[in-house]
PAZAMI-436920 format. One line per 3 residues: number of its first residue (from 1); their letters; for each residue x, y, z of C-alpha. Coordinates in nm, 4 decimals. Example, Ala and Ser with C-alpha at 12.3 -4.5 7.8 and 13.67 -1.06 7.14 Angstrom:
BEGIN
1	as	1.2300/-0.4500/0.7800  1.3670/-0.1060/0.7140;
% end
This chain:
BEGIN
1	xxx	3.8967/-0.9477/8.8537  3.8323/-1.2344/8.6385  3.9348/-1.2672/8.3213;
4	xxx	3.5639/-1.1738/8.0952  3.5486/-1.4384/7.8948  3.5993/-1.6851/8.2476;
7	xxx	3.3361/-1.9299/8.2878  3.0795/-1.8596/8.5864  3.1600/-2.1950/8.7251;
10	xxx	3.5209/-2.3051/8.6981  3.6006/-2.6669/8.6960  3.7505/-2.8022/8.9934;
13	xxx	4.2171/-2.8122/8.9116  4.2773/-3.2142/8.9405  4.5687/-3.2234/9.1947;
16	xxx	4.8844/-3.4367/9.1281  4.8320/-3.7994/9.3282  5.1180/-3.9012/9.5324;
19	xxx	5.1210/-3.5302/9.7722  5.2771/-3.5856/10.1197  5.2497/-3.3712/10.4468;
22	xxx	5.4724/-3.0740/10.4404  5.6864/-3.2383/10.1170  5.3772/-3.2166/9.8664;
25	xxx	5.5452/-3.3431/9.5472  5.9083/-3.2705/9.6129  5.9794/-3.5791/9.6855;
28	xxx	5.8529/-3.6421/9.3110  6.0229/-3.3529/9.1552  6.3799/-3.4949/9.3367;
31	xxx	6.3693/-3.8838/9.2876  6.2058/-3.9054/8.9504  6.1449/-3.5649/8.7942;
34	xxx	6.0952/-3.6135/8.3880  5.8728/-3.9365/8.4784  5.6344/-3.7154/8.7478;
37	xxx	5.6357/-3.4299/8.4855  5.5550/-3.5990/8.1984  5.2688/-3.8536/8.3891;
40	xxx	5.0757/-3.5008/8.4793  4.9337/-3.4929/8.1102  4.7081/-3.8029/8.1925;
43	xxx	4.5063/-3.5775/8.4993  4.4090/-3.2638/8.2522  4.5390/-2.9568/8.0943;
46	xxx	4.6081/-2.7912/8.4054  4.7141/-3.0005/8.6904  4.7872/-2.8547/9.0461;
49	xxx	5.0904/-2.9817/9.2638  5.2608/-2.8766/9.5595  5.6181/-2.7903/9.6409;
52	xxx	5.5822/-2.8486/10.0266  5.3072/-2.7090/10.0999  5.2813/-2.4110/9.8507;
55	xxx	5.0119/-2.5061/9.5335  5.1964/-2.4726/9.1493  4.9887/-2.5265/8.8416;
58	xxx	5.1038/-2.7269/8.5600  4.9887/-2.6281/8.1922  5.0299/-3.0055/8.0434;
61	xxx	4.8397/-2.8965/7.7243  5.0770/-2.6847/7.4599  4.7489/-2.4656/7.3533;
64	xxx	4.7341/-2.3427/7.7103  5.0764/-2.2955/7.7293  5.1016/-2.0516/7.4018;
67	xxx	4.8209/-1.8629/7.6167  5.0273/-1.7977/7.8884  5.3609/-1.7273/7.7056;
70	xxx	5.1554/-1.5617/7.4215  4.8128/-1.4694/7.4184  4.7563/-1.4004/7.7897;
73	xxx	5.1301/-1.2910/7.8413  5.0274/-0.9723/8.0624  4.8526/-1.2169/8.3050;
76	xxx	5.1611/-1.4634/8.3774  5.4862/-1.2499/8.4831  5.8492/-1.4097/8.4749;
79	xxx	5.8592/-1.5452/8.7798  5.8685/-1.8166/9.0371  6.0675/-2.0105/9.1990;
82	xxx	6.3372/-2.0933/8.9334  6.3511/-1.7246/8.8079  6.3541/-1.6063/9.1475;
85	xxx	6.6625/-1.8464/9.2271  6.8310/-1.7430/8.9293  6.7853/-1.3659/8.9649;
88	xxx	7.0271/-1.3982/9.2780  7.3085/-1.4800/9.0404  7.2056/-1.3524/8.6815;
91	xxx	7.0941/-0.9816/8.8591  6.8351/-0.8308/8.6059  6.9166/-0.9717/8.2678;
94	xxx	6.7208/-1.0350/7.9956  6.5875/-1.4019/8.1471  6.5423/-1.2906/8.4795;
97	xxx	6.4370/-0.9087/8.4800  6.0844/-0.8532/8.5656  5.8472/-0.7813/8.2429;
100	xxx	5.7959/-0.3926/8.1952  6.0144/-0.0933/8.0378  6.3322/-0.2121/8.1155;
103	xxx	6.2660/-0.5550/8.0069  6.1263/-0.4005/7.6738  6.4392/-0.1712/7.6192;
106	xxx	6.7234/-0.3889/7.6779  6.5962/-0.6641/7.4316  6.5520/-0.3596/7.1907;
109	xxx	6.8946/-0.3071/7.2589  7.0164/-0.6837/7.2566  6.8327/-0.7173/6.9096;
112	xxx	7.0585/-0.6472/6.6824  7.3631/-0.8557/6.8346  7.1454/-1.1692/6.7439;
115	xxx	7.0065/-1.1056/6.3651  7.1751/-1.3453/6.1351  7.3848/-1.1068/5.9399;
118	xxx	7.5404/-0.9814/6.2681  7.6239/-1.3459/6.3633  7.7368/-1.4000/6.0465;
121	xxx	8.0518/-1.1999/6.1042  8.1423/-1.3798/6.4166  8.1341/-1.7410/6.2019;
124	xxx	8.4621/-1.7298/6.1017  8.6534/-1.6697/6.4698  8.4249/-1.9251/6.6012;
127	xxx	8.4830/-2.1732/6.3276  8.8890/-2.1270/6.4008  8.8588/-2.0904/6.7670;
130	xxx	8.6511/-2.4903/6.7612  8.8644/-2.6004/6.5294  9.1677/-2.5379/6.7170;
133	xxx	9.0078/-2.6684/7.0519  8.8639/-2.9763/6.9194  9.2066/-3.0785/6.7242;
136	xxx	9.3852/-3.0820/7.0318  9.1513/-3.3893/7.2282  9.3796/-3.6622/7.2572;
139	xxx	9.3171/-3.9506/7.0392  9.1469/-4.2632/7.1819  9.1616/-4.1686/7.5397;
142	xxx	8.8136/-4.1457/7.7259  8.6566/-3.8329/7.7759  8.3948/-3.6520/7.9396;
145	xxx	8.1624/-3.5790/7.6550  7.9373/-3.2806/7.8758  8.2681/-3.1328/8.0162;
148	xxx	8.4037/-3.1102/7.6373  8.0513/-2.9830/7.5146  8.0755/-2.6693/7.7712;
151	xxx	8.4112/-2.6014/7.7190  8.4041/-2.5662/7.3468  8.0978/-2.3880/7.3874;
154	xxx	8.2172/-2.1365/7.6088  8.5257/-2.0796/7.4201  8.3389/-1.9965/7.1034;
157	xxx	8.1021/-1.7747/7.2746  8.3482/-1.5822/7.4437  8.5583/-1.5259/7.0761;
160	xxx	8.1695/-1.4228/6.9482  8.0800/-1.1859/7.2868  8.4053/-0.9893/7.3346;
163	xxx	8.5886/-1.0617/7.0642  8.9024/-1.2398/6.9236  9.1663/-1.0291/7.1161;
166	xxx	9.0392/-1.1556/7.4271  9.3477/-1.1569/7.6652  9.4893/-1.5420/7.7175;
169	xxx	9.4115/-1.5486/8.0859  9.0954/-1.4363/8.1006  8.9491/-1.6833/7.8412;
172	xxx	9.1372/-1.9653/8.0818  8.9897/-1.7713/8.4221  8.6009/-1.7849/8.2276;
175	xxx	8.6936/-2.1615/8.1324  8.8225/-2.2679/8.4755  8.5227/-2.0927/8.6943;
178	xxx	8.2193/-2.1293/8.4835  8.1548/-2.5110/8.5608  8.1903/-2.4520/8.8983;
181	xxx	7.9290/-2.1456/8.9234  7.6842/-2.3547/8.6970  7.7203/-2.5914/8.9717;
184	xxx	7.6467/-2.3842/9.2388  7.3573/-2.2200/9.0751  7.1893/-2.5037/9.0148;
187	xxx	7.2357/-2.6090/9.3493  7.0639/-2.2976/9.4689  6.7543/-2.3344/9.2725;
190	xxx	6.6580/-2.6998/9.3845  6.7164/-2.5935/9.7762  6.4797/-2.4246/9.9727;
193	xxx	6.5262/-2.0152/10.0039  6.6443/-2.0175/10.3713  6.8985/-2.2736/10.3066;
196	xxx	7.0578/-2.0694/10.0548  7.0855/-1.7657/10.3092  7.2794/-1.9571/10.5752;
199	xxx	7.6437/-1.8866/10.5855  7.7395/-2.2314/10.4743  8.0573/-2.3071/10.3305;
202	xxx	7.9293/-2.4129/9.9761  7.6698/-2.0972/10.0230  8.0102/-1.8617/10.0872;
205	xxx	8.1752/-2.0592/9.8059  7.9276/-1.9764/9.5521  7.9479/-1.6185/9.6500;
208	xxx	8.2685/-1.5547/9.6056  8.3037/-1.7029/9.2825  7.9918/-1.4973/9.1367;
211	xxx	8.2113/-1.1898/9.2887  8.5039/-1.3192/9.0691  8.3165/-1.3667/8.7518;
214	xxx	8.1505/-1.0234/8.7939  8.5474/-0.9002/8.8452  8.6137/-1.1253/8.5163;
217	xxx	8.2840/-0.9534/8.3080  8.4291/-0.6258/8.4255  8.7823/-0.6982/8.2921;
220	xxx	8.6223/-0.8460/7.9732  8.3944/-0.5189/7.9377  8.7124/-0.2867/7.9876;
223	xxx	8.9195/-0.4910/7.7247  8.6199/-0.4206/7.4728  8.5952/-0.0450/7.5478;
226	xxx	8.9631/0.0030/7.4930  8.9886/-0.2045/7.1702  8.6362/-0.1399/7.0087;
229	xxx	8.6521/0.2342/6.8151  8.2978/0.4005/6.8896  8.0177/0.3524/6.6829;
232	xxx	7.9984/0.6272/6.3967  8.3919/0.6974/6.4306  8.6217/0.8558/6.2488;
235	xxx	8.8121/0.5677/6.2060  8.5455/0.3872/6.0684  8.4071/0.6396/5.8099;
238	xxx	8.7455/0.6304/5.6548  8.8782/0.2893/5.6596  8.8625/0.1447/5.2845;
241	xxx	8.6806/-0.1221/5.2717  8.9266/-0.4794/5.2422  9.2081/-0.2690/5.3853;
244	xxx	9.4474/-0.4966/5.6507  9.3404/-0.2644/5.9445  8.9640/-0.2958/5.8543;
247	xxx	8.9513/-0.6445/5.8278  9.1559/-0.7127/6.1209  8.8855/-0.4640/6.3531;
250	xxx	8.6072/-0.6462/6.2186  8.7998/-0.9786/6.2871  8.8774/-0.8432/6.6391;
253	xxx	8.4936/-0.6985/6.7614  8.2669/-0.9018/6.9587  7.8791/-0.9021/6.9750;
256	xxx	7.9290/-0.6931/7.3005  8.0313/-0.3946/7.1213  7.6405/-0.3277/7.0311;
259	xxx	7.5753/-0.2590/7.3890  7.9060/-0.0523/7.4016  7.8019/0.1702/7.1766;
262	xxx	7.4509/0.1544/7.2245  7.2888/0.5725/7.2294  7.0564/0.4429/7.5282;
265	xxx	7.3986/0.2914/7.6982  7.3580/0.0402/7.9922  7.4228/0.0775/8.3108;
268	xxx	7.7718/-0.0927/8.4251  7.5319/-0.3156/8.6977  7.3259/-0.3881/8.3657;
271	xxx	7.6243/-0.4668/8.1678  7.7370/-0.7084/8.4013  7.4184/-0.8979/8.4267;
274	xxx	7.3497/-0.9255/8.0429  7.7159/-1.0718/8.0206  7.6514/-1.3182/8.2878;
277	xxx	7.3489/-1.4007/8.1260  7.4142/-1.4627/7.8147  7.7828/-1.6798/7.9171;
280	xxx	7.5320/-1.8776/8.1436  7.2594/-1.9169/7.8578  7.5268/-1.9925/7.5844;
283	xxx	7.6627/-2.2517/7.7845  7.4559/-2.4892/7.9914  7.1665/-2.5861/7.7495;
286	xxx	7.4411/-2.5671/7.4440  7.6544/-2.8191/7.5756  7.3719/-3.0616/7.6921;
289	xxx	7.2161/-3.0576/7.3668  7.5597/-3.1127/7.2088  7.6577/-3.3957/7.4407;
292	xxx	7.2932/-3.5683/7.3713  7.3312/-3.5348/6.9505  7.7040/-3.7032/6.9854;
295	xxx	7.4976/-3.9468/7.2358  7.2713/-4.0104/6.9312  7.5120/-4.0485/6.6772;
298	xxx	7.7599/-4.2773/6.8018  7.4624/-4.5084/6.8131  7.3018/-4.4807/6.5446;
301	xxx	7.5343/-4.5560/6.2300  7.2808/-4.4655/5.9560  7.2338/-4.1116/6.1216;
304	xxx	7.6045/-4.0475/6.1320  7.6493/-4.1873/5.7616  7.3804/-3.9513/5.6711;
307	xxx	7.5847/-3.6518/5.8388  7.9070/-3.7280/5.6886  7.8099/-3.8019/5.3754;
310	xxx	7.5829/-3.4250/5.4033  7.9646/-3.2388/5.5372  8.1950/-3.4216/5.2934;
313	xxx	7.9596/-3.2782/4.9900  7.9298/-2.9637/5.0999  8.3058/-2.9568/5.2518;
316	xxx	8.4618/-3.2026/5.0338  8.8534/-3.1930/5.2058  8.8500/-2.8001/5.3037;
319	xxx	8.7587/-2.6839/5.6644  8.3952/-2.5734/5.7581  8.3519/-2.1980/5.6605;
322	xxx	8.0678/-1.9818/5.7173  7.8559/-2.0253/5.4231  7.8279/-2.3671/5.4755;
325	xxx	7.5794/-2.3838/5.7609  7.2522/-2.2852/5.5465  7.3872/-2.6159/5.2972;
328	xxx	7.3367/-2.8877/5.6138  6.9996/-2.9129/5.6663  7.0381/-3.2757/5.8080;
331	xxx	7.2616/-3.1496/6.0905  6.9939/-2.9114/6.1693  6.7506/-3.2008/6.1674;
334	xxx	6.9359/-3.3949/6.4024  7.0280/-3.1300/6.6583  6.6412/-2.9944/6.6610;
337	xxx	6.5941/-3.3677/6.7437  6.8133/-3.4050/7.0249  6.7057/-3.0579/7.1495;
340	xxx	6.3372/-3.2091/7.1045  6.4202/-3.5297/7.2621  6.5994/-3.4226/7.5702;
343	xxx	6.4508/-3.0491/7.6609  6.7030/-2.8669/7.6974  6.4977/-2.7324/8.0043;
346	xxx	6.2941/-2.9468/8.1632  6.0755/-2.7075/8.4018  5.9868/-2.2944/8.3823;
349	xxx	5.8033/-2.1053/8.5957  5.5577/-1.8010/8.5949  5.3314/-1.6201/8.7880;
352	xxx	5.0028/-1.5179/8.7949  4.9916/-1.1377/8.7833  4.5676/-1.1902/8.9037;
355	xxx	4.3080/-1.4309/8.9703  4.3060/-1.5586/8.6264  4.1198/-1.8454/8.4334;
358	xxx	4.2972/-2.1058/8.2165  4.1444/-2.3832/7.9863  3.8328/-2.3577/8.2621;
361	xxx	4.0590/-2.3679/8.5874  4.0791/-2.1033/8.8191  4.4417/-1.9475/8.8987;
364	xxx	4.4708/-1.7146/9.1826  4.6870/-1.4385/9.1826  5.0533/-1.5233/9.2807;
367	xxx	5.0601/-1.8558/9.2054  5.3328/-2.0382/9.0490  5.2267/-2.1669/8.7026;
370	xxx	5.4731/-2.4059/8.5549  5.5431/-2.5192/8.1921  5.7522/-2.7995/8.0536;
373	xxx	5.9059/-2.7925/7.7042  6.0368/-3.1426/7.7799  5.6794/-3.2360/7.8645;
376	xxx	5.4963/-3.1070/7.5717  5.8059/-3.2498/7.3570  5.7401/-3.6055/7.4874;
379	xxx	5.3555/-3.5876/7.3870  5.2614/-3.8517/7.1635  4.9944/-3.6688/7.0134;
382	xxx	5.2390/-3.4516/6.8328  5.5554/-3.6422/6.8299  5.4460/-4.0106/6.7939;
385	xxx	5.7172/-4.2338/6.9305  5.8673/-3.9864/7.1840  6.1306/-4.1772/7.3018;
388	xxx	6.2553/-4.2593/6.9800  6.5323/-4.0736/6.7990  6.3784/-3.9790/6.4609;
391	xxx	6.5523/-3.6488/6.2919  6.2887/-3.6978/6.0295  5.9870/-3.5797/6.2050;
394	xxx	6.1218/-3.2455/6.1602  6.1128/-3.2379/5.7695  5.8812/-3.0660/5.6021;
397	xxx	5.6447/-3.3527/5.5211  5.6138/-3.4549/5.8663  5.6832/-3.1344/6.0626;
400	xxx	5.3275/-2.9765/6.0548  5.1828/-3.1947/6.3322  5.4526/-3.0535/6.5616;
403	xxx	5.3650/-2.7062/6.5416  5.2710/-2.5645/6.8524  5.4318/-2.7939/7.0730;
406	xxx	5.7814/-2.7129/7.0189  5.9023/-2.4636/7.2988  6.2496/-2.5646/7.3376;
409	xxx	6.3261/-2.1457/7.3005  5.9916/-2.0512/7.4840  5.7448/-1.8001/7.2961;
412	xxx	5.6134/-1.4953/7.2643  5.7741/-1.1357/7.4068  6.0083/-1.3529/7.6519;
415	xxx	6.1284/-1.6052/7.3395  6.5148/-1.6647/7.3829  6.6878/-1.3495/7.1999;
418	xxx	6.9915/-1.5943/7.1660  6.7951/-1.8345/6.8948  6.9370/-1.7958/6.5794;
421	xxx	7.2746/-1.7350/6.7055  7.2472/-2.1054/6.9540  7.1875/-2.2752/6.6242;
424	xxx	7.4531/-2.1647/6.4090  7.6601/-2.2223/6.7518  7.5468/-2.5695/6.7652;
427	xxx	7.6068/-2.6280/6.4007  7.9380/-2.4865/6.3684  8.0335/-2.7066/6.6992;
430	xxx	7.8716/-3.0211/6.5631  8.0718/-3.0118/6.1984  8.3872/-2.9354/6.2993;
433	xxx	8.3791/-3.2231/6.5636  8.2678/-3.4711/6.2562  8.5222/-3.3381/6.0185;
436	xxx	8.7607/-3.3367/6.2946  8.7609/-3.7137/6.4247  8.5834/-3.9664/6.1765;
439	xxx	8.5179/-4.1856/6.4700  8.3175/-4.1612/6.7851  8.2468/-4.4115/7.0221;
442	xxx	8.0932/-4.4301/7.3655  8.2689/-4.5682/7.7236  8.1046/-4.7289/7.9476;
445	xxx	7.7134/-4.7492/8.0486  7.4598/-4.5458/7.7938  7.4186/-4.2237/8.0004;
448	xxx	7.0497/-4.1552/8.2087  6.9132/-3.8120/8.1675  6.9491/-3.5815/8.4643;
451	xxx	6.6708/-3.3086/8.4767  6.8223/-3.0445/8.7030  6.7480/-2.6547/8.5660;
454	xxx	6.8508/-2.8656/8.1802  6.8127/-3.2164/8.0945  7.1996/-3.3445/8.1103;
457	xxx	7.3641/-3.6788/8.0915  7.4437/-3.8071/8.4417  7.7732/-3.9257/8.2892;
460	xxx	7.8966/-3.9783/7.9439  8.2338/-4.0853/7.8132  8.3520/-4.1186/7.4535;
463	xxx	8.6874/-4.1415/7.2390  8.7568/-3.9854/6.9013  8.9636/-4.1452/6.6945;
466	xxx	9.1152/-4.0195/6.3279  9.0459/-4.3918/6.2215  8.7432/-4.4237/6.0457;
469	xx	8.5271/-4.7358/6.1802  8.6040/-5.0271/5.9767;
% end
């Protein structure tokens, strides 16, 4: 039954122009998704589009999106085309598992992994890993920035998740496999579900890679089970603080130990699903954010100068340390503006669990409800000159106007559990690159934003130099 607060005569929901027979708005979503999704704001707070012949309801008003995510979340379950496609790959990981007791239980088990104190225990290992990789880049040779950022992000996250003693062959296998896995997953989210079920070569290759990924995850989990002492074990209880063995054990530990030592343990399948969800979520979105941040820094000398000045004032000539992250506020502003301007996600779906009214519009049970962080974060009512890259819009004096419209990490009970970790990882990688390379220079044409699951650059080549610009 409709919500008791629903109006007796709901307003007719406007349909976006340009729908084609049988295709609906698929041609616009494929050809120019970002201009199309932001244009829907002109037609109202809730706008109907058609994906093929199936209607979907796009929420363009951030206040209504917060109702979907927070106030009336029970009426809008995690689901829809994108989530259903990702679930084939992720299984029932935290990002895709249906609302209910399983989601609440798994989130409760995983929450300690991502509190700030626990993340801080992994920062030194991540800094060391990132520095080793970044220092090895050849000087003055054009490199694929997005690929580099994904590789560095994955390496740092593997160290954080599975510990510093993860066998080298597992690290290299993960690094080789994940880019192809992401391409196949993205392909399956944009193609019709019936096409993904056909025994096509691309579908078979993707299925083989997913099986291989699950094998690697199994090996990493088995390694942690052998390496990690059980929570509350005699070894942990008797080791004096500061002894070499205790320090080595802490250094080698991984965030995943939290799940392995949980009093209410996950099944083998659930451990697999959560590891894959964490790995994928940590790579594509973080890699895209860092690539765009480096692009904006390379084309804004004043921003680069402020960043490097802040880093020098905090670290001087020594390498970055965990305690420095809280003293780099401008770097945080630059990263937040990168997330605002470029996503990372541009379209997220929910499913109406019953007939509901939203902003005076009736949405039928089972309908896809779409919200877009990209759309909200380019709303000129909250972000003046939204296409400008302006980190200072996030200063305390100016940020109040944006409250409620920055939804890159979602909100409510399905808000991204890894937000604290993402900020630490982003700052570590950005600061380490700037410390290692005094000059960054874009090579070739400026990148264009390409919307698939995340908003990523279509191409981006850059050279790194140890010789500062004159």
